[in-house]
C-alpha positions as CSV (number, residue, x, y, z in Angstrom):
1,X,-19.1,52.6,20.9
2,X,-16.5,52.8,18.1
3,X,-17.6,53.9,14.7
4,X,-15.5,52.8,11.7
5,X,-15.7,54.8,8.5
6,X,-17.3,52.9,5.7
7,X,-15.3,52.1,2.7
8,X,-15.9,54.3,-0.4
9,X,-15.6,52.6,-3.8
10,X,-13.6,54.7,-6.2
11,X,-12.8,54.2,-9.9
12,X,-9.3,53.3,-8.9
13,X,-10.4,50.6,-6.4
14,X,-12.8,49.2,-8.9
15,X,-10.0,49.1,-11.5
16,X,-7.7,47.2,-9.2
17,X,-10.4,44.6,-8.4
18,X,-11.3,44.2,-12.1
19,X,-7.6,43.8,-12.9
20,X,-7.4,40.9,-10.4
21,X,-10.7,39.4,-11.7
22,X,-9.5,39.5,-15.3
23,X,-6.4,37.4,-14.6
24,X,-7.4,35.1,-11.8
25,X,-8.4,32.0,-13.9
26,X,-5.6,29.5,-14.3
27,X,-2.4,28.9,-12.4
28,X,0.3,31.6,-11.9
29,X,3.6,29.8,-11.9
30,X,6.9,30.5,-13.4
31,X,6.5,27.7,-15.9
32,X,3.2,29.1,-17.1
33,X,5.0,32.2,-18.5
34,X,6.6,30.0,-21.1
35,X,3.1,29.0,-22.4
36,X,2.1,32.6,-23.1
37,X,2.8,33.5,-26.8
38,X,3.0,37.2,-26.1
39,X,5.6,36.8,-23.4
40,X,7.7,34.5,-25.6
41,X,7.7,37.0,-28.4
42,X,8.8,39.8,-25.9
43,X,11.5,37.5,-24.6
44,X,12.9,36.7,-28.1
45,X,12.6,40.4,-29.0
46,X,14.5,41.5,-25.8
47,X,17.3,39.0,-26.6
48,X,17.7,40.4,-30.0
49,X,17.6,44.0,-28.7
50,X,20.3,43.3,-26.1
51,X,22.4,41.4,-28.6
52,X,22.2,44.3,-31.1
53,X,22.4,47.4,-28.9
54,X,24.8,46.5,-26.1
55,X,27.8,46.0,-28.5
56,X,26.8,49.1,-30.4
57,X,26.8,51.2,-27.2
58,X,29.9,49.6,-25.7
59,X,32.0,49.8,-28.8
60,X,30.9,53.1,-30.3
61,X,33.7,55.1,-28.7
62,X,36.3,52.7,-30.0
63,X,34.6,52.6,-33.4
64,X,35.0,56.4,-33.7
65,X,38.6,56.3,-32.4
66,X,40.0,53.3,-34.3
67,X,38.0,53.2,-37.5
68,X,37.2,56.9,-38.1
69,X,40.2,58.5,-36.5
70,X,38.2,60.7,-34.1
71,X,40.1,62.2,-31.2
72,X,39.6,60.1,-28.1
73,X,38.3,63.1,-26.2
74,X,35.4,63.4,-28.7
75,X,34.9,59.7,-29.3
76,X,33.0,59.2,-26.1
77,X,30.8,62.3,-26.8
78,X,30.0,61.2,-30.4
79,X,29.4,57.6,-29.3
80,X,27.8,56.6,-25.9
81,X,26.8,60.1,-24.9
82,X,24.9,60.7,-28.1
83,X,23.3,57.3,-28.0
84,X,22.2,57.5,-24.4
85,X,21.0,61.1,-24.7
86,X,18.9,60.1,-27.7
87,X,17.5,57.1,-25.8
88,X,16.4,59.5,-23.0
89,X,14.7,61.8,-25.5
90,X,13.1,58.8,-27.2
91,X,11.8,57.6,-23.8
92,X,10.1,60.9,-23.2
93,X,8.5,61.0,-26.6
94,X,7.4,57.3,-26.7
95,X,5.9,57.4,-23.3
96,X,3.6,60.2,-24.2
97,X,2.7,58.8,-27.6
98,X,2.1,55.3,-26.2
99,X,-0.2,56.6,-23.4
100,X,-2.2,58.6,-25.9
101,X,-2.4,55.8,-28.5
102,X,-3.3,53.2,-25.9
103,X,-6.6,55.1,-25.3
104,X,-8.1,53.3,-28.3
105,X,-5.5,50.7,-29.3
106,X,-4.4,48.2,-26.6
107,X,-1.5,47.1,-28.8
108,X,0.2,50.5,-28.7
109,X,2.6,49.4,-26.0
110,X,4.2,47.0,-28.5
111,X,3.6,48.9,-31.7
112,X,5.4,52.1,-30.6
113,X,8.8,50.3,-30.1
114,X,8.2,48.1,-33.1
115,X,7.9,51.2,-35.3
116,X,11.1,52.6,-33.7
117,X,13.1,49.5,-34.4
118,X,12.0,49.1,-38.0
119,X,13.0,52.7,-38.6
120,X,16.3,52.3,-36.8
121,X,17.4,49.2,-38.7
122,X,18.5,50.9,-41.9
123,X,20.2,53.6,-39.8
124,X,22.3,50.9,-38.0
125,X,23.3,49.5,-41.4
126,X,24.3,52.9,-42.6
127,X,26.5,53.4,-39.6
128,X,28.7,50.6,-40.9
129,X,28.5,51.6,-44.5
130,X,29.4,55.3,-44.5
131,X,32.4,57.2,-43.1
132,X,30.9,60.7,-42.9
133,X,30.7,61.5,-39.2
134,X,27.6,63.8,-39.3
135,X,25.6,61.1,-41.1
136,X,26.8,58.5,-38.5
137,X,25.8,60.8,-35.7
138,X,22.3,61.2,-37.2
139,X,22.0,57.4,-37.4
140,X,23.1,57.0,-33.8
141,X,20.4,59.5,-32.7
142,X,17.7,57.4,-34.5
143,X,19.0,54.2,-33.0
144,X,19.3,55.6,-29.6
145,X,15.7,57.0,-29.7
146,X,14.4,53.5,-30.7
147,X,16.0,52.1,-27.6
148,X,14.2,54.7,-25.6
149,X,11.0,53.7,-27.3
150,X,11.4,50.2,-25.9
151,X,12.6,51.4,-22.5
152,X,9.4,53.3,-22.0
153,X,7.1,50.5,-23.2
154,X,8.7,47.1,-22.2
155,X,7.0,46.8,-18.8
156,X,3.6,48.2,-20.0
157,X,3.8,45.7,-23.0
158,X,4.5,42.9,-20.6
159,X,1.5,43.8,-18.5
160,X,-0.8,43.4,-21.5
161,X,0.2,39.7,-21.9
162,X,1.2,38.4,-18.5
163,X,-0.8,37.4,-15.5
164,X,-0.7,40.2,-13.0
165,X,0.7,37.9,-10.3
166,X,3.8,37.2,-12.5
167,X,4.6,40.7,-13.9
168,X,7.7,41.3,-11.8
169,X,9.0,37.8,-12.6
170,X,8.3,38.3,-16.3
171,X,10.1,41.7,-16.3
172,X,13.1,40.2,-14.5
173,X,13.3,37.4,-17.0
174,X,13.1,39.9,-19.9
175,X,15.9,42.0,-18.4
176,X,18.0,39.0,-17.6
177,X,17.7,37.6,-21.2
178,X,18.5,41.0,-22.7
179,X,21.5,41.8,-20.6
180,X,23.0,38.3,-20.9
181,X,22.7,38.4,-24.7
182,X,24.2,41.9,-24.7
183,X,27.2,40.9,-22.6
184,X,27.9,37.9,-24.8
185,X,27.6,39.9,-28.0
186,X,29.8,42.6,-26.6
187,X,32.5,40.0,-26.0
188,X,32.0,38.5,-29.4
189,X,32.3,42.0,-31.0
190,X,35.6,42.6,-29.2
191,X,36.9,39.2,-30.3
192,X,35.9,39.8,-33.9
193,X,37.8,43.1,-33.8
194,X,40.9,41.3,-32.7
195,X,40.5,39.1,-35.8
196,X,40.4,42.2,-37.9
197,X,36.6,42.2,-38.4
198,X,35.6,45.9,-38.1
199,X,33.0,47.2,-35.8
200,X,31.1,48.5,-38.8
201,X,30.4,44.8,-39.7
202,X,29.1,44.2,-36.1
203,X,26.8,47.2,-36.5
204,X,25.4,46.0,-39.8
205,X,24.7,42.6,-38.2
206,X,22.9,44.5,-35.4
207,X,20.7,46.1,-37.9
208,X,19.3,42.7,-39.0
209,X,18.7,41.7,-35.3
210,X,16.8,45.0,-34.6
211,X,14.7,44.6,-37.7
212,X,13.6,41.1,-36.6
213,X,13.0,42.4,-33.1
214,X,10.7,45.1,-34.5
215,X,8.8,42.5,-36.6
216,X,8.3,40.3,-33.5
217,X,6.7,43.2,-31.7
218,X,4.1,43.5,-34.4
219,X,2.8,40.1,-33.4
220,X,2.4,40.8,-29.6
221,X,-1.3,40.9,-28.8
222,X,-2.9,41.3,-25.4
223,X,-4.3,38.4,-23.4
224,X,-8.0,38.0,-24.1
225,X,-9.0,38.8,-20.5
226,X,-6.5,41.4,-19.7
227,X,-8.2,44.5,-20.9
228,X,-11.4,45.2,-19.0
229,X,-11.6,49.0,-18.9
230,X,-13.2,50.8,-16.0
231,X,-15.2,53.9,-16.5
232,X,-15.5,56.6,-13.7
233,X,-19.0,55.2,-13.0
234,X,-17.5,51.8,-12.2
235,X,-19.1,50.2,-15.3
236,X,-16.6,47.9,-17.1
237,X,-16.5,46.7,-20.6
238,X,-14.2,44.4,-22.5
239,X,-12.1,46.2,-25.0
240,X,-10.2,43.2,-26.4
241,X,-13.2,42.3,-28.7
242,X,-12.8,45.7,-30.4
243,X,-9.1,44.9,-31.2
244,X,-9.5,41.4,-32.6
245,X,-9.0,42.7,-36.2
246,X,-5.8,44.6,-35.3
């Protein structure tokens, strides 16, 4: 006689089942993503983010060299290295803050990068308005950290508004839209420079796009059925009702 061990219900297994039950109603098709307001807001936001920050990162070294007279050996350090280092730091900070805040506010995944973008917008504008390198470096650090805020929260934010069966598709579309917009705007920034439009003007235009991106994130709200929380006892309760006023 063969004896099979009985299945033991744990909080994690209950959480997985509740996650499926919360999203099962309705169809899960690619087209259905474009009828989800929260996803459309994230998509528009990611297009603006890519269009703003890709040219900033890609042209920072040339900006320091050509427009500020920085030695080429240091231009890469002041530009892309500073931005990407700040983005990594911002990712570490934002991930912890978002996980902590999400304990009582389900919108934290969108609000954390929203705050970062709104703070970064005037810094991007200042990058194109001043010529004092230390000030510009400080602005680059703030802008880079705001990108890290989004990097840490884009997928979690998508999970709050998208059917669980389409999360990978949604995230792929978000990245595709952002990188495509970034590539196009990097090309446009280079072409404008050839027409004697300085990179400083491109950075100031980016500040407006980042501000709008941050404002869009303020309107991202979780799907009404997406937030059934599971207690260690296995008892669930719907947290969305507690957040309707947010």
